[in-house]
C-alpha positions as CSV (number, residue, x, y, z in Angstrom):
1,M,122.5,80.7,-112.0
2,L,122.2,77.1,-111.6
3,Y,123.8,77.8,-107.7
4,A,121.5,80.7,-107.3
5,F,118.3,78.8,-108.3
6,G,118.8,75.2,-108.0
7,P,117.8,73.4,-104.9
8,S,120.3,73.1,-101.7
9,V,121.1,69.6,-102.8
10,L,122.8,70.4,-106.5
11,R,124.2,73.9,-104.7
12,L,126.0,72.4,-102.1
13,S,127.6,69.8,-105.0
14,L,128.7,72.9,-107.1
15,F,130.1,74.3,-104.1
16,L,132.5,71.2,-102.7
17,A,132.6,70.8,-106.6
18,V,134.6,73.9,-107.6
19,T,136.4,74.9,-103.9
20,I,137.5,70.8,-104.2
21,G,138.8,71.2,-107.3
22,S,140.2,74.1,-107.2
23,I,142.2,73.4,-104.4
24,V,143.5,69.6,-106.8
25,A,144.3,72.0,-109.3
26,T,146.7,74.7,-106.5
27,V,148.2,71.4,-106.0
28,T,148.8,70.2,-109.6
29,G,149.5,73.7,-111.2
30,T,152.4,74.1,-107.7
31,L,153.8,70.4,-108.2
32,R,154.7,71.3,-111.7
33,L,157.2,74.0,-110.4
34,R,160.6,73.2,-110.9
35,V,162.5,76.3,-109.7
36,P,163.7,76.2,-106.2
37,G,161.7,78.5,-103.6
38,A,158.8,79.2,-106.5
39,R,156.5,76.6,-105.0
40,R,156.4,79.0,-101.7
41,P,154.1,81.4,-102.8
42,W,151.4,78.6,-104.1
43,W,151.8,76.8,-101.5
44,A,150.6,79.4,-98.8
45,L,147.5,80.0,-101.7
46,L,146.7,76.6,-101.4
47,A,146.9,77.0,-97.6
48,A,144.9,79.5,-97.4
49,E,142.1,78.3,-99.7
50,I,141.8,74.9,-97.6
51,A,141.3,77.8,-94.6
52,F,138.7,79.5,-96.6
53,L,136.8,76.0,-97.4
54,G,137.2,74.9,-93.6
55,G,135.4,78.4,-92.5
56,A,132.8,77.7,-95.0
57,V,132.3,74.2,-94.2
58,L,131.9,74.8,-90.4
59,R,129.5,78.3,-91.1
60,A,127.0,75.7,-92.9
61,T,127.5,72.5,-90.4
62,V,128.2,74.1,-86.6
63,P,124.8,75.4,-85.4
64,G,124.0,78.7,-85.3
65,A,127.1,80.0,-87.1
66,D,124.9,81.5,-89.5
67,A,122.5,82.9,-86.8
68,M,121.1,85.9,-87.7
69,P,121.6,88.2,-85.6
70,P,125.3,86.6,-85.2
71,G,126.2,84.5,-81.4
72,P,129.2,83.5,-80.4
73,A,129.1,80.2,-83.1
74,A,129.9,83.0,-85.3
75,L,133.2,83.3,-84.2
76,L,134.4,79.2,-85.1
77,P,134.3,79.6,-88.9
78,D,136.3,82.9,-88.3
79,L,139.2,81.0,-86.4
80,L,139.7,79.4,-89.7
81,V,139.3,82.5,-92.2
82,V,141.1,85.1,-90.3
83,P,144.4,83.1,-90.5
84,G,143.5,81.9,-94.6
85,Y,143.8,86.0,-95.1
86,L,146.7,86.2,-93.4
87,V,148.4,83.5,-95.5
88,Y,146.6,84.0,-98.7
89,A,148.4,88.1,-97.7
90,Y,152.1,86.2,-97.4
91,G,152.1,84.4,-100.3
92,L,150.7,87.7,-102.3
93,I,153.8,89.7,-100.5
94,D,156.0,86.4,-100.9
95,M,155.4,86.5,-104.7
96,L,155.5,90.3,-105.0
97,R,159.1,90.3,-103.1
98,R,160.5,87.6,-105.7
99,R,159.0,89.3,-108.9
100,R,160.5,93.0,-108.0
101,A,163.5,93.4,-110.2
102,G,164.3,97.4,-108.4
103,E,163.2,99.7,-105.9
104,D,161.6,102.2,-107.6
105,D,158.6,100.5,-108.8
106,P,156.4,102.9,-111.2
107,A,153.2,100.2,-110.2
108,R,153.8,100.7,-106.6
109,V,152.5,104.4,-106.1
110,D,149.0,103.5,-108.5
111,A,148.5,100.2,-106.2
112,L,148.3,101.9,-103.3
113,L,146.1,104.8,-105.0
114,I,143.5,102.2,-105.4
115,G,144.1,100.1,-102.0
116,T,143.5,103.8,-100.6
117,G,140.2,104.6,-102.0
118,A,139.3,101.3,-101.6
119,A,140.1,101.3,-97.9
120,L,138.4,104.9,-97.6
121,A,135.2,103.5,-99.1
122,A,135.1,100.4,-96.8
123,W,135.7,102.5,-94.2
124,A,133.4,104.6,-94.7
125,F,130.6,102.4,-95.4
126,L,130.8,99.8,-93.1
127,T,134.1,99.4,-90.8
128,G,134.2,103.0,-89.2
129,P,130.1,102.9,-88.8
130,R,130.4,99.3,-87.0
131,I,133.5,100.1,-84.8
132,G,131.9,103.1,-84.2
133,A,128.5,101.8,-82.9
134,A,130.8,99.1,-80.9
135,A,128.3,98.9,-78.2
136,V,125.4,97.5,-80.2
137,S,127.7,95.7,-82.8
138,T,128.5,91.8,-82.0
139,V,132.3,90.6,-82.1
140,P,131.6,88.2,-85.6
141,Q,129.9,91.6,-86.9
142,I,133.1,93.7,-86.5
143,I,135.0,91.0,-87.6
144,A,132.9,90.9,-90.6
145,A,133.3,94.9,-91.2
146,C,136.9,94.3,-90.7
147,F,137.2,91.6,-93.5
148,P,137.1,94.6,-96.2
149,M,140.1,96.3,-95.1
150,V,142.0,93.0,-95.0
151,D,140.8,92.7,-98.2
152,V,142.4,96.0,-99.1
153,L,145.5,95.0,-98.5
154,L,145.6,91.7,-100.8
155,L,144.3,94.7,-103.6
156,V,147.3,97.0,-103.3
157,I,149.2,93.7,-103.6
158,V,147.6,91.9,-106.1
159,A,147.3,95.6,-108.4
160,Q,151.1,96.1,-107.8
161,L,151.3,92.8,-109.1
162,V,149.5,93.3,-112.5
163,L,150.2,96.9,-112.9
164,A,154.2,96.0,-113.1
165,D,153.7,93.2,-115.4
166,G,155.2,93.9,-118.8
167,A,154.1,90.5,-120.5
168,R,150.0,90.8,-119.1
169,R,150.5,87.4,-117.9
170,P,146.8,85.4,-117.5
171,A,147.5,83.5,-114.4
172,L,148.4,87.3,-112.7
173,W,144.9,88.7,-114.1
174,L,143.1,85.4,-112.9
175,L,144.5,86.4,-109.1
176,G,143.6,89.8,-109.6
177,T,140.1,89.1,-110.6
178,S,140.5,86.5,-107.0
179,A,141.0,89.9,-104.7
180,G,138.4,92.1,-106.3
181,V,135.6,89.7,-106.5
182,M,137.1,88.7,-102.4
183,F,136.8,92.4,-102.0
184,V,133.1,92.4,-103.0
185,G,132.0,89.7,-101.4
186,D,133.5,90.9,-98.1
187,L,131.7,94.1,-98.4
188,L,128.3,91.9,-99.3
189,Y,129.0,89.5,-96.1
190,A,129.7,92.3,-94.0
191,L,126.1,93.9,-95.0
192,H,124.8,90.2,-94.3
193,E,125.6,90.1,-90.9
194,D,124.9,93.9,-90.3
195,G,121.1,91.8,-90.2
196,L,119.5,90.5,-93.1
197,S,117.8,86.8,-93.4
198,T,120.5,84.2,-94.0
199,G,118.2,83.1,-97.1
200,S,118.6,87.1,-98.5
201,P,120.0,87.1,-102.1
202,L,123.1,88.9,-101.0
203,L,124.4,86.0,-98.8
204,T,124.0,83.9,-102.2
205,L,125.9,86.5,-104.5
206,F,127.9,86.6,-101.6
207,D,128.5,82.4,-102.2
208,V,128.6,82.8,-106.2
209,L,131.6,85.7,-105.6
210,I,133.9,83.2,-103.3
211,L,132.9,80.5,-105.6
212,T,134.5,83.0,-108.4
213,A,137.6,83.3,-106.3
214,F,138.0,79.9,-105.6
215,F,137.9,78.9,-109.0
216,T,139.9,81.8,-110.9
217,V,143.0,80.5,-107.9
218,G,142.6,77.3,-109.6
219,A,142.5,78.3,-112.9
220,A,145.8,80.9,-112.6
221,A,147.4,78.1,-110.9
222,L,146.9,75.5,-113.9
223,H,148.0,78.0,-116.4
224,P,151.2,78.0,-118.5
225,T,152.2,81.7,-117.2
226,M,152.3,80.8,-113.8
227,R,155.2,79.7,-114.1
228,T,157.2,82.7,-114.6
229,L,155.0,84.8,-111.7
230,A,157.6,84.5,-108.9
231,E,160.8,84.9,-111.0
232,P,162.1,88.8,-111.1
233,Q,160.8,91.0,-113.2
234,A,162.3,94.2,-115.0
235,V,160.6,97.5,-113.9
236,V,157.8,98.9,-116.4
237,V,157.0,101.7,-117.3
238,R,153.7,102.4,-119.1
239,N,151.5,105.1,-120.1
240,L,148.6,105.5,-117.6
241,G,145.7,103.9,-120.2
242,V,142.1,104.3,-120.3
243,V,141.8,102.0,-117.8
244,R,144.4,103.1,-115.0
245,T,143.0,106.6,-116.1
246,I,139.6,105.7,-114.6
247,G,140.8,104.1,-111.8
248,I,142.6,107.0,-110.4
249,A,139.8,109.5,-111.2
250,A,137.9,107.2,-109.2
251,V,139.9,107.1,-106.2
252,L,140.2,111.0,-106.7
253,V,136.3,111.7,-106.4
254,A,135.5,108.8,-104.0
255,P,136.4,111.3,-101.0
256,S,134.1,114.2,-101.7
257,V,131.0,111.9,-102.8
258,M,131.9,109.6,-99.3
259,A,132.2,112.6,-97.7
260,I,128.5,113.7,-99.1
261,V,126.7,110.5,-98.3
262,S,128.4,109.1,-95.4
263,P,129.9,112.2,-93.4
264,P,132.3,110.9,-90.1
265,S,130.3,110.7,-87.3
266,G,133.3,111.9,-84.9
267,G,135.7,110.3,-82.5
268,W,138.3,107.0,-83.8
269,N,135.9,107.1,-87.0
270,S,136.7,110.9,-88.0
271,V,140.5,110.4,-87.3
272,V,140.5,106.9,-89.6
273,W,138.4,109.3,-91.7
274,L,141.6,112.1,-91.5
275,A,144.8,109.8,-91.7
276,L,142.9,107.8,-95.1
277,S,142.7,110.9,-96.4
278,V,146.3,112.3,-95.6
279,L,147.4,109.5,-97.0
280,L,145.6,109.6,-100.5
281,T,146.6,113.5,-101.1
282,G,150.3,111.8,-99.8
283,T,150.1,109.6,-102.7
284,I,148.8,111.9,-105.0
285,V,151.4,114.3,-104.5
286,A,153.7,110.9,-104.5
287,R,152.4,109.9,-108.3
288,I,152.1,113.6,-109.4
289,V,156.6,114.0,-108.4
290,R,157.6,110.5,-109.3
291,A,155.6,110.8,-113.0
292,N,157.9,114.3,-113.3
293,N,161.1,112.4,-111.9
294,S,160.4,109.8,-114.3
295,R,159.7,112.5,-117.4
296,A,163.2,114.3,-116.6
297,R,164.8,111.0,-116.5
298,A,163.0,109.7,-119.3
299,E,164.1,113.2,-121.2
300,R,167.9,112.6,-120.0
301,A,168.3,109.3,-121.2
302,A,166.5,109.6,-124.3
303,R,169.0,113.0,-124.8
304,H,172.0,110.7,-124.0
305,R,170.6,108.7,-127.0
306,A,170.1,110.8,-129.0
307,T,174.0,112.7,-128.5
308,H,176.1,109.3,-128.0
309,D,177.0,106.4,-129.8
310,A,175.0,102.7,-128.7
311,L,178.5,101.2,-129.1
312,T,180.9,102.8,-127.4
313,D,178.5,105.3,-125.6
314,L,181.2,108.4,-126.9
315,P,179.1,111.5,-127.7
316,N,178.0,111.5,-131.5
317,R,178.5,113.9,-134.1
318,E,175.1,115.7,-133.5
319,L,176.8,116.5,-129.7
320,L,179.9,117.1,-132.0
321,T,178.7,119.9,-133.8
322,E,176.7,120.9,-130.7
323,T,180.0,121.3,-128.9
324,I,182.1,123.3,-131.8
325,T,179.3,125.7,-132.1
326,R,179.3,126.3,-128.5
327,W,183.3,126.1,-128.1
328,C,183.0,129.0,-131.6
329,H,181.4,131.6,-129.0
330,R,184.5,132.0,-126.9
331,V,188.1,130.9,-128.4
332,A,188.2,133.7,-129.9
333,D,187.6,135.7,-126.6
334,E,190.1,133.6,-125.0
335,G,193.0,133.9,-127.9
336,Q,192.8,130.1,-128.3
337,E,191.9,128.3,-131.6
338,I,189.8,125.0,-132.2
339,S,191.2,122.1,-133.4
340,L,189.4,118.7,-134.8
341,L,191.5,115.7,-135.5
342,F,190.0,112.8,-137.4
343,I,190.9,110.0,-137.2
344,D,190.1,107.2,-139.8
345,L,191.4,103.2,-139.0
346,D,193.8,101.7,-142.0
347,R,192.1,98.3,-142.9
348,F,189.4,97.6,-140.2
349,K,187.3,96.2,-142.9
350,M,190.0,93.6,-142.6
351,V,189.2,92.7,-139.1
352,N,185.7,92.6,-139.2
353,D,185.4,90.0,-142.8
354,S,188.6,88.3,-141.2
355,W,186.9,87.7,-137.3
356,G,183.2,89.0,-137.7
357,H,181.9,92.3,-136.9
358,V,181.9,91.1,-133.0
359,V,185.7,91.2,-132.9
360,G,184.9,94.5,-135.0
361,D,182.8,95.9,-132.3
362,E,185.3,95.1,-129.4
363,L,188.2,97.1,-131.5
364,L,186.2,99.9,-131.7
365,C,185.7,100.2,-127.9
366,A,189.3,99.5,-127.0
367,V,190.1,102.7,-129.5
368,A,187.3,104.5,-128.0
369,G,189.6,103.6,-124.6
370,R,192.6,104.3,-126.1
371,L,191.6,108.1,-127.4
372,G,190.1,108.7,-124.6
373,A,193.6,107.9,-122.3
374,A,195.4,110.5,-125.1
375,V,193.9,113.1,-124.0
376,R,192.9,115.9,-121.2
377,S,189.7,115.9,-119.5
378,E,188.1,119.0,-121.4
379,D,188.5,117.6,-124.7
380,L,185.8,115.7,-126.3
381,V,186.7,112.4,-128.3
382,C,183.4,111.6,-130.2
383,R,182.3,108.7,-133.1
384,V,180.7,110.0,-135.7
385,G,181.1,106.9,-138.2
386,G,181.4,102.9,-138.3
387,D,185.5,103.3,-138.0
388,E,185.6,107.2,-137.9
389,F,186.8,109.5,-134.6
390,V,187.0,112.4,-134.2
391,I,188.6,114.2,-131.0
392,L,188.2,118.3,-130.5
393,T,190.4,120.4,-128.4
394,A,191.2,123.8,-127.7
395,A,194.9,125.5,-127.3
396,P,196.6,128.6,-128.2
397,S,197.1,130.1,-131.1
398,Q,199.9,128.8,-133.0
399,S,200.6,126.2,-130.7
400,T,202.5,123.2,-131.5
401,F,199.8,121.3,-129.2
402,V,197.6,119.6,-131.8
403,E,201.1,118.4,-133.8
404,S,202.4,116.6,-130.9
405,L,199.0,115.2,-130.3
406,A,198.8,113.4,-133.8
407,K,201.9,112.3,-133.2
408,R,200.9,110.6,-129.5
409,L,198.2,109.1,-131.1
410,L,200.1,107.3,-134.1
411,T,202.8,106.1,-131.3
412,D,200.0,105.2,-129.0
413,F,198.5,103.1,-132.0
414,A,202.1,101.2,-132.4
415,A,201.1,99.2,-129.8
416,P,198.7,96.2,-130.2
417,F,195.2,95.5,-129.4
418,I,195.0,92.9,-127.1
419,L,191.2,91.4,-127.8
420,S,189.5,87.9,-127.2
421,V,191.0,86.2,-130.5
422,G,194.9,87.9,-129.8
423,S,196.6,91.0,-130.6
424,V,195.7,93.1,-133.5
425,I,197.6,96.3,-134.8
426,I,195.5,98.6,-136.4
427,T,196.8,102.2,-138.0
428,P,195.5,105.5,-138.2
429,S,194.8,108.3,-140.2
430,I,194.3,111.7,-138.6
431,G,193.1,115.0,-141.0
432,V,193.7,118.2,-138.5
433,A,191.9,121.5,-138.7
434,R,192.0,124.4,-136.8
435,S,189.5,127.2,-136.7
436,D,189.9,130.4,-135.1
437,G,186.3,130.6,-134.4
438,A,184.5,131.9,-137.0
439,T,184.3,128.4,-139.2
440,E,180.7,126.6,-139.1
441,A,181.0,123.3,-137.5
442,L,180.4,121.3,-140.5
443,E,182.8,123.3,-142.3
444,L,185.5,122.4,-139.5
445,I,184.3,118.7,-139.9
446,R,184.5,118.9,-143.6
447,D,188.0,120.2,-143.9
448,A,189.7,117.9,-141.4
449,D,187.9,114.8,-143.1
450,T,189.2,116.4,-146.5
451,A,192.7,115.9,-144.5
452,M,192.2,113.1,-143.4
453,Y,191.9,111.8,-147.1
454,K,195.1,113.4,-147.7
455,A,197.0,111.8,-144.8
456,K,195.6,108.5,-146.4
457,R,196.9,109.0,-149.9
458,S,200.1,109.7,-148.5
459,G,200.6,105.9,-147.2
460,R,198.8,105.3,-144.4
461,N,199.4,105.6,-140.6
462,G,200.4,109.5,-140.8
463,Y,198.3,112.7,-140.2
464,A,197.9,115.7,-142.8
465,F,196.7,119.2,-141.8
466,F,194.6,121.1,-143.9
467,D,194.7,124.0,-146.0
468,R,192.7,125.7,-148.7
469,T,194.3,124.0,-151.6
470,L,192.7,120.6,-150.2
471,H,189.9,122.6,-151.3
472,E,190.7,123.1,-154.6
473,Q,192.0,119.8,-154.7
474,V,188.7,118.0,-153.7
475,R,187.0,120.3,-156.7
476,I,189.2,119.2,-159.6
477,R,188.8,116.0,-158.3
478,V,184.5,116.5,-158.2
479,D,185.3,117.7,-161.6
480,L,186.7,114.8,-162.9
481,E,184.1,112.0,-161.0
482,Q,181.7,113.9,-163.2
483,A,183.5,114.0,-166.1
484,L,184.6,110.0,-165.9
485,R,180.7,108.9,-165.8
486,G,180.4,110.2,-169.2
487,A,183.7,109.0,-171.0
488,L,183.3,105.6,-171.7
489,D,179.5,106.2,-173.3
490,R,181.2,108.9,-175.1
491,G,184.1,107.0,-176.5
492,E,186.6,109.0,-174.5
493,L,188.5,106.1,-173.3
494,S,191.2,104.4,-175.3
495,V,193.4,101.4,-174.4
496,H,197.2,101.4,-174.7
497,Y,199.4,98.2,-174.5
498,Q,203.2,98.3,-173.1
499,P,205.5,94.8,-174.3
500,I,206.5,92.4,-171.7
501,V,209.6,90.5,-173.1
502,D,210.8,87.1,-172.3
503,L,214.5,88.2,-170.8
504,A,215.9,84.6,-171.7
505,T,215.4,86.0,-175.6
506,D,214.4,89.5,-175.4
507,E,211.4,88.1,-178.0
508,L,208.1,89.9,-177.2
509,S,206.1,87.5,-175.4
510,G,202.9,89.8,-174.8
511,F,201.3,93.5,-174.1
512,E,200.2,95.0,-170.6
513,A,196.2,96.5,-171.6
514,L,196.3,100.3,-169.9
515,M,193.9,102.7,-169.6
516,R,193.9,105.5,-170.7
517,W,191.8,109.0,-171.1
518,N,191.3,111.5,-173.4
519,H,189.0,114.4,-172.3
520,P,188.1,117.2,-175.3
521,E,188.7,120.2,-172.7
522,L,191.2,118.5,-170.3
523,G,193.4,116.6,-172.9
524,T,195.1,113.7,-171.6
525,V,194.6,113.1,-167.7
526,S,197.0,110.7,-165.7
527,P,195.7,107.5,-164.8
528,L,197.0,108.5,-161.3
529,E,194.1,110.9,-160.9
530,F,191.0,108.7,-162.4
531,I,191.9,105.3,-162.0
532,P,191.9,105.9,-158.1
533,I,188.4,107.9,-158.6
534,A,187.4,105.1,-160.9
535,E,188.0,102.7,-158.1
536,D,186.6,105.0,-155.5
537,T,182.9,105.1,-156.9
538,G,182.3,101.8,-158.4
539,L,183.2,103.2,-162.6
540,I,186.1,101.1,-162.2
541,V,183.7,97.6,-162.9
542,E,181.9,98.7,-165.9
543,S,184.9,100.2,-167.3
544,G,187.0,97.4,-166.5
545,A,185.4,94.8,-168.1
546,W,185.2,97.3,-171.0
547,L,189.3,96.9,-170.9
548,L,189.0,93.5,-170.7
549,E,187.0,93.1,-173.4
550,E,188.7,95.0,-175.6
551,A,192.3,94.0,-174.8
552,A,191.1,90.4,-175.6
553,A,189.7,90.7,-179.1
554,Q,192.8,93.1,-179.7
555,L,195.0,90.3,-178.9
556,V,192.7,87.8,-180.6
557,R,193.6,90.2,-184.3
558,W,197.3,90.1,-183.1
559,R,197.3,86.9,-182.7
560,A,195.6,85.9,-186.3
561,Q,198.2,89.1,-187.7
562,R,201.5,88.2,-186.0
563,P,204.5,88.3,-188.2
564,A,206.1,84.8,-188.8
565,G,209.0,84.1,-186.1
566,L,206.7,85.4,-183.1
567,P,205.2,83.0,-180.4
568,E,201.8,83.3,-179.4
569,L,201.4,86.2,-177.4
570,H,199.3,86.8,-174.1
571,I,197.2,89.9,-172.6
572,S,197.8,91.1,-169.3
573,V,195.4,93.2,-167.6
574,N,194.7,94.8,-164.1
575,I,191.8,94.1,-161.8
576,S,191.2,96.6,-159.2
577,V,190.6,95.6,-155.8
578,R,186.3,96.9,-156.5
579,Q,186.1,94.2,-159.2
580,L,187.7,91.7,-157.1
581,R,185.2,92.1,-154.4
582,D,182.4,92.2,-157.6
583,A,180.9,88.4,-156.7
584,A,180.1,88.6,-161.1
585,L,183.9,89.1,-161.9
586,V,184.3,85.5,-162.2
587,G,181.4,85.3,-164.9
588,V,182.7,88.4,-166.4
589,V,186.0,86.8,-167.3
590,R,184.1,83.8,-168.6
591,G,182.1,85.9,-171.0
592,V,184.8,87.7,-172.2
593,L,186.8,84.4,-173.2
594,D,183.7,82.8,-174.5
595,R,182.7,86.3,-177.1
596,T,186.3,86.8,-178.0
597,G,187.7,83.0,-178.4
598,L,190.8,84.0,-176.5
599,P,192.8,81.1,-175.3
600,A,192.1,81.2,-171.4
601,S,196.0,80.6,-171.6
602,A,196.6,83.7,-173.2
603,L,195.2,85.8,-170.8
604,W,197.1,87.5,-167.7
605,L,194.6,89.0,-164.9
606,E,196.8,91.1,-162.4
607,I,195.9,92.2,-158.8
608,T,197.6,93.5,-156.0
609,E,198.5,91.6,-152.6
610,S,196.8,94.8,-150.7
611,G,193.9,94.4,-152.9
612,V,193.7,90.2,-152.0
613,M,194.5,90.5,-148.1
614,E,192.0,93.3,-147.7
615,D,189.1,90.5,-148.0
616,P,191.3,87.3,-148.3
617,E,187.9,84.8,-147.9
618,G,186.1,86.2,-150.5
619,V,188.9,86.9,-152.8
620,L,191.0,84.1,-152.9
621,A,187.7,81.6,-153.6
622,D,187.1,83.9,-157.0
623,L,190.9,83.5,-157.7
624,R,190.7,80.2,-157.2
625,A,187.6,80.0,-159.7
626,L,189.9,82.3,-162.2
627,R,193.0,79.9,-162.1
628,D,190.7,76.8,-162.4
629,L,189.5,78.5,-166.0
630,G,193.1,78.6,-167.1
631,V,193.7,82.1,-166.6
632,T,197.2,83.3,-165.5
633,L,197.1,85.4,-162.1
634,C,200.0,87.9,-161.5
635,I,200.4,89.6,-157.9
636,D,201.2,93.3,-159.4
637,D,203.7,95.5,-157.5
638,F,204.9,93.0,-155.5
639,G,206.8,94.4,-152.1
640,T,204.8,97.6,-151.8
641,G,201.7,96.1,-150.3
642,Y,202.4,94.0,-147.2
643,S,205.7,93.3,-148.5
644,S,205.8,89.5,-147.0
645,L,207.2,86.8,-149.3
646,S,205.5,84.7,-147.1
647,Y,201.7,85.8,-149.1
648,L,203.3,83.8,-152.1
649,R,201.8,80.6,-150.6
650,F,198.2,81.8,-150.4
651,I,197.9,83.5,-153.5
652,P,197.0,81.2,-156.3
653,A,199.4,83.0,-159.0
654,G,201.9,82.4,-161.9
655,I,203.3,85.2,-162.1
656,V,205.2,87.2,-159.5
657,K,205.5,91.5,-160.9
658,I,208.5,93.2,-158.9
659,D,207.7,96.6,-158.7
660,R,209.7,99.6,-160.6
661,S,210.7,100.5,-157.0
662,F,212.8,98.0,-156.1
663,L,214.7,98.3,-159.6
664,A,216.7,101.5,-158.8
665,G,220.4,100.7,-158.2
666,V,219.7,97.3,-159.5
667,G,223.3,96.3,-161.1
668,A,225.2,99.1,-159.4
669,G,225.4,97.4,-155.9
670,S,222.2,98.6,-154.4
671,A,220.7,97.2,-151.5
672,N,217.3,96.6,-153.7
673,E,219.1,93.9,-155.1
674,A,218.9,91.6,-152.5
675,I,215.2,92.2,-151.8
676,V,214.9,91.1,-156.2
677,R,217.0,88.1,-155.6
678,A,214.8,87.3,-152.5
679,V,212.0,87.7,-154.3
680,V,212.6,85.8,-157.9
681,A,214.2,82.6,-155.9
682,M,211.2,82.8,-153.6
683,A,209.1,82.9,-156.4
684,H,210.4,80.2,-158.4
685,T,210.9,77.6,-155.9
686,L,207.2,77.9,-155.7
687,G,207.2,77.3,-159.5
688,Q,206.0,80.8,-159.8
689,E,207.7,83.7,-163.3
690,V,208.9,86.8,-162.4
691,V,208.3,90.0,-164.4
692,A,210.7,93.3,-163.2
693,E,208.5,96.5,-163.9
694,G,210.1,99.3,-165.0
695,V,213.2,98.1,-167.0
696,E,215.3,101.6,-168.3
697,T,218.6,100.6,-169.1
698,L,220.4,97.6,-170.6
699,V,222.6,97.5,-166.8
700,Q,219.0,97.0,-165.3
701,R,218.5,94.5,-167.9
702,D,222.1,92.2,-167.9
703,W,221.4,92.0,-164.3
704,L,218.2,90.9,-163.6
705,R,219.0,88.3,-166.7
706,E,222.0,87.2,-165.0
707,H,220.4,86.2,-161.5
708,G,217.1,84.4,-163.5
709,C,214.3,86.9,-163.2
710,D,212.3,85.6,-166.1
711,R,210.7,88.6,-167.9
712,A,210.8,92.0,-168.1
713,Q,208.4,95.4,-169.4
714,G,209.8,98.8,-169.3
715,W,210.7,101.9,-171.2
716,L,213.7,100.0,-172.0
717,Y,211.1,97.9,-174.5
718,G,209.0,100.5,-174.8
719,A,206.3,102.9,-173.4
720,P,202.6,102.3,-172.8
721,R,201.2,103.2,-177.1
722,P,197.8,102.3,-179.1
723,A,197.3,99.3,-180.5
724,K,198.3,100.4,-184.4
725,A,201.5,101.7,-183.3
726,Q,202.7,98.4,-181.2
727,L,202.0,96.8,-184.6
728,L,203.5,98.7,-187.0
729,W,206.8,97.7,-184.3
730,M,206.0,93.9,-184.7
731,D,205.6,94.3,-188.5
732,R,209.2,96.1,-188.5
733,S,211.3,93.7,-186.0
734,V,210.8,90.0,-185.0
735,S,214.0,90.2,-182.3
736,M,214.6,92.9,-179.8
737,L,218.1,91.4,-179.4
738,H,219.8,94.8,-180.5
739,L,217.6,97.4,-179.5
740,G,217.7,99.6,-176.4
741,G,213.9,100.6,-176.7
742,L,211.4,101.5,-179.4
743,P,211.8,104.4,-181.4
744,S,209.6,107.5,-180.1
């Protein structure tokens, strides 16, 4: 308002303040840049500002430079303004070149649409008529009429910069505003050059727009986001949006409106009209084609993401299901059968827990590559879960191809995987299911999964074929699981106790507490059946805590009632892998000791070596806390897990229990004797006692005693029995020296 209606001195002061201030701002902002080469576009914009200011000064000071009609003196300012436009365009083009990360820029077509529409409007109303009337137009008038066409180039560049900007940087929008107001201002100036007086409001409005262009360039140079305008940017694909849609719609309508308002007059005017119209039509067609191609690519990418694993890029369960269904329609006619190998990595959790998920992901990718190398090109390798893979293949019926493939996979996995942390060996458990085309996809996957668990129960690192009896086993397991969920509340669980004897004296030293389940309909359920179910379902945490409390309370009663001559007894309780992973375990044990009054030294907790080594970092801390309570830790079934004597050094245990399988042939020259001697020697070196499990004969007892084994338990000394039966036995015999075992 001050510029439009103020005195000439004030207007001149405002003009100089804004233009010179913008130049200073551009210099200041550009000097802040530290990226090599990133200053060049801004130096170009600065040079354009200086040229525009110089042209304005010449137009205001040179006599006749703003005369009406324009004379030769009016060309002097253009000698600076025209190069200013070229340098301005160079700066924007250099900025665009640096920012563009790919050739398929979706903003390019839209920017060209906007520019073509603006060029058509400028040509129709100004440039075309002036050039067409060159005989009566002066050179300055023709140049002024061409300025809007140059602005169109700037608009196309800035529009592409703005439309492709994913971060919506204010500095870029300020530059876009500058180019837009320059276009409008040059339209007004061309109308002024067409014969309006020097003091017209139109010329004043032109000056205001030019000042706005200067101001926005300076503001852009000072804004923090200007630092990133010359950096490479990823192509951003956006929805059209309201503003973009309105702009494109206006461009589409413009030719029809202009043809009515200002029809071409023939000659060059018509040729340019036609060329711009063809360009506009071609751009619209390109926009449509590009939109269709983008949609097709997006659909393909979305389809790939939906049907492939993000980590390994293998097909996922969805694509596997589709492929099985498709193959089922053709294999029956070709005399083939579909085979599905369900592969689960054994103890994969150990890798994640030991080295972290990054190494775990690295291993999964390596496994994917090894599986892909083991199969034929027509086979399908999928990842269907965390550490679960599937191979889908087709082969002639009754062929041995699938079994050979399973064996080859076991052989391939014997070689270590070379990862960033070193060599890692991991084994697979493989379940195989076959179909002649009549099996549903989900059923085939389920059958192979069932067979895989059979392979795991058989000791891992193997394969198993599905047969119908497995379904019955699964059904029985499900029924047992449902019954087990309420067994504790219904009072169906009980505790049996098996004696543990001091081999040096044959005196009773304690008992191992064992959980038993007596179902009202199924009868006595074997621990080999229900303990794994309790472990898998997590029920072992609650039932294990109950067992611990019952056993501790029973031992307190026994210690109070024990016959004269018996030493202080201890009680040994098994702690499952699931309980070891329970963060509340230490608190549970402490609570049992507090409630029952049992001394911590009288409590033995039995853990398996494999249970510890599946999560060594987390488990060892809890084991040390239990040891600090005064509890004695026992390594149960030693030799059946990792079978490494070196593990005895890391586990804070005071007792090592030798598994019953190593006692076969002991005392009769068996090779197991060397193993038992080694375990006893190693344990004693580390200050640990040794308990032998499964002692059934006097020959075994005598050999173990001779070779330094400390304690023993087994049928020689008595089977697991309820507490009342064991109390009767304790009453009847203090010394077991003369016994070959308890009477049945």
